[in-house]
C-alpha positions in Angstrom: 134.1 3.3 152.8 130.9 2.9 155.1 128.6 5.4 155.4 128.4 5.9 159.2 125.7 8.6 158.6 122.8 6.1 157.8 123.7 4.7 161.8 122.7 6.1 164.9 125.9 6.9 167.5 123.6 5.3 170.5 125.8 7.5 173.0 125.0 8.4 176.2 126.2 12.1 177.3 126.4 12.6 173.5 124.3 16.0 174.0 126.3 17.6 176.1 129.3 16.9 174.0 127.1 18.2 170.7 126.4 21.4 172.5 129.8 22.2 173.1 130.9 21.4 170.0 128.3 24.2 168.6 129.3 26.2 171.5 132.8 26.3 169.8 131.3 26.8 165.9 129.3 29.8 167.4 132.3 31.8 169.4 134.5 30.8 166.4 132.1 32.4 164.0 131.8 35.5 166.5 135.6 36.0 166.9 136.1 35.5 162.8 133.5 38.0 161.7 134.0 40.6 164.4 137.7 40.6 164.4 139.2 39.1 161.4 137.1 41.2 158.9 133.7 39.8 158.8 135.0 36.8 157.4 132.8 33.6 159.0 135.3 30.5 159.4 132.7 27.9 160.3 129.2 28.4 158.9 130.0 28.4 155.1 127.0 29.0 153.7 127.5 32.8 155.1 131.2 32.4 153.8 129.9 31.6 150.5 127.6 34.5 150.5 130.4 37.1 151.5 132.5 35.7 148.7 130.3 36.1 146.2 129.5 39.8 147.3 132.8 40.9 147.4 133.6 39.5 144.2 130.2 41.2 142.6 131.2 44.6 144.3 135.0 44.1 143.2 136.3 44.1 146.8 139.4 41.5 146.0 140.8 41.4 149.5 137.5 40.8 151.1 137.1 38.1 148.6 140.4 36.6 149.1 139.9 36.2 152.7 136.7 34.6 152.4 138.2 32.1 150.0 140.7 31.4 152.3 138.2 30.8 154.8 136.2 28.3 152.4 139.5 26.1 151.3 140.5 26.0 154.6 137.6 24.7 155.6 137.7 22.0 153.1 141.2 21.1 153.8 140.0 20.6 157.4 136.6 18.5 156.7 139.7 16.2 155.0 141.5 16.0 157.8 138.6 15.1 159.9 137.5 12.8 157.8 140.8 11.0 157.3 141.0 10.9 161.1 137.8 9.8 161.9 138.4 6.8 159.2 141.9 6.0 161.2 139.8 5.5 164.2 138.0 2.0 162.9 134.7 1.7 161.0 134.0 -0.6 163.7 135.0 1.2 166.3 133.1 3.2 169.2 132.1 6.7 168.6 134.4 7.5 171.7 137.6 5.9 170.1 137.2 7.3 166.5 136.3 10.4 167.6 139.7 11.3 169.6 141.8 11.3 166.9 139.8 14.6 165.3 139.1 16.3 168.4 142.3 16.1 169.1 143.4 17.4 166.3 140.9 20.2 166.3 142.4 21.1 170.0 145.4 21.4 168.5 144.6 24.0 165.8 142.4 26.0 167.9 145.0 26.2 170.5 147.7 27.4 168.2 144.6 29.7 167.0 144.8 31.2 170.5 148.5 31.7 170.6 148.5 33.9 167.6 145.5 36.1 168.1 146.7 36.5 171.8 150.5 37.2 171.5 151.9 40.5 171.2 154.4 39.0 169.3 151.9 38.4 166.6 151.0 42.1 165.0 147.5 42.5 163.6 149.1 43.0 159.7 147.5 41.1 156.7 149.7 37.9 157.2 148.5 37.4 160.9 144.7 37.7 159.5 145.3 34.9 157.2 146.8 32.9 159.8 143.8 33.5 161.7 141.0 32.7 159.1 142.8 29.9 158.5 143.6 28.1 161.4 140.1 28.4 162.7 138.3 27.3 159.4 140.8 24.3 159.4 139.5 23.8 163.3 135.9 23.9 162.1 136.5 21.7 158.9 137.8 18.8 161.5 134.8 19.6 163.5 132.5 19.2 161.0 134.1 16.0 160.0 133.7 14.7 163.2 130.3 15.6 164.1 129.3 13.5 160.9 130.3 10.5 162.7 128.3 10.9 165.6 125.3 10.1 162.8 122.6 12.7 164.8 120.0 12.9 162.3 119.2 16.9 161.8 122.5 18.1 163.6 124.9 20.2 162.3 127.2 22.2 164.7 128.3 24.6 162.0 125.5 24.4 159.4 122.6 25.8 161.9 119.9 26.0 158.7 120.1 22.3 158.7 119.2 22.1 162.4 116.3 24.8 162.1 114.8 23.3 159.1 114.9 19.5 161.0 113.3 21.2 164.0 110.9 22.5 162.6 109.8 20.0 160.2 110.2 17.2 163.1 108.4 19.6 165.3 105.5 19.9 162.9 105.7 16.1 162.3 104.8 15.4 166.0 101.8 17.5 166.2 100.0 15.8 163.1 101.1 12.6 165.0 99.7 13.5 168.4 96.5 15.1 166.9 96.1 12.2 164.6 96.5 9.4 166.6 97.3 10.5 170.1 97.1 7.0 171.6 99.6 5.6 169.6 101.7 8.7 170.3 101.7 8.0 173.7 104.3 5.6 175.2 105.9 5.1 171.3 109.5 4.5 172.5 110.1 6.1 168.3 108.3 9.2 169.1 110.2 9.4 172.7 113.5 8.9 170.5 112.3 11.6 168.1 111.7 14.0 170.7 115.1 13.9 172.3 116.5 14.8 168.8 114.2 17.5 168.6 115.2 18.9 171.9 119.1 18.3 171.0 118.4 20.6 168.2 116.9 23.3 169.7 119.3 22.8 171.8 121.9 23.5 169.2 120.2 26.5 168.0 120.1 28.1 171.2 123.7 27.3 172.1 125.3 28.5 168.8 122.9 31.9 169.0 123.6 32.4 172.7 127.8 31.4 172.2 127.6 34.6 169.3 125.9 36.9 172.0 128.2 36.2 174.6 131.4 36.0 172.3 129.9 39.6 171.1 129.3 41.2 174.3 132.9 40.1 175.8 135.1 40.7 172.4 136.2 44.2 173.5 135.6 43.4 177.3 137.4 39.9 178.1 138.8 39.1 174.7 141.2 36.7 176.3 138.6 34.7 177.6 136.8 35.0 174.2 139.5 33.7 172.4 140.0 30.9 175.2 136.6 30.1 175.3 136.6 27.2 171.7 139.3 25.3 173.0 138.2 24.9 176.3 135.0 23.3 174.8 136.6 21.2 172.7 138.9 20.3 175.8 136.0 18.9 177.3 134.7 17.0 174.3 138.2 15.7 173.9 138.1 14.3 177.8 134.7 12.9 177.1 135.8 10.9 174.1 138.6 9.7 176.0 136.7 8.9 179.2 133.9 7.0 176.5 136.3 5.0 174.8 138.0 3.7 178.1 135.0 2.7 179.1 133.9 0.7 176.1 137.3 -0.7 176.1 138.9 -0.9 179.2 142.9 -1.1 179.2 144.2 -5.1 178.6 140.9 -6.0 176.5 
C-alpha cells in the first residue's frame, strides 16, 4: 500500500478544514472528559495514562471506560483507513476524504442524538455507547487527517503538533541568524512558515474548543453537543466541493 503520509496534499483551503477537524476533536475531548466520567475519546495519550492510573488504583469501572475508548478509537482508525484506501490512492485528496469524513459525520450525529434525547437515560450502558461512538469518530478522523500528509499536524494528538511547532521555530530562527540573505525569498522557507502557522493554529483551536466547551457545557449543552458535528459537516462540504472542482461531472 502506498504511503500517503510522505506526500504533501497541496490543497488550497486545507488549513481551514484542519482547524475545523481540530475544533471537533477538542470539543469531543472536553465533552467526554466532563460528561463521560473523565475519559478522553480523542486524545489517546491522555486516555492511556488514565487507563494505567485506573488499573494501578484498582478502579475497575474507570479502567473499563478508558479501555473501551482505546479499542473504539483503534476500530475507528481501521474504518477510516479502509475508507481512505477505497477512495483511491491516485484520487484527489478531496475525493479520498469524502468517505471517512461522511462516516465520521454519521457517527457524530448518532452521538449527538444519544447525548440529547430524553429517552436515553444516563445509565452505564448509555455511557459506554457514548464513549464508543465518540472514540470511533475520532479514530476515523485521525485516519482522514493522515491522508492530508501535513508535516507535524495531528488533530487529536497535540503533543506532536507542539513538538513540531517548537522544533520548527528553533530551526527557522537558526536559519535566519545564520544566513538571513538566503532565508529571504526562499520558497521552501515560505512553505515552512505556513506549516508553522498551521501548527500554531491547531494548538490554539484545540485549546479554544476545550475552553468554550467547558464554559458552555452546562449553560448550552445542545450547542456544545452539536458543535463537533457542525464542524465535520463543514469539512465534508469542502471535501465534496474540492472533489467536484478537481473532477467535474462528465470527466
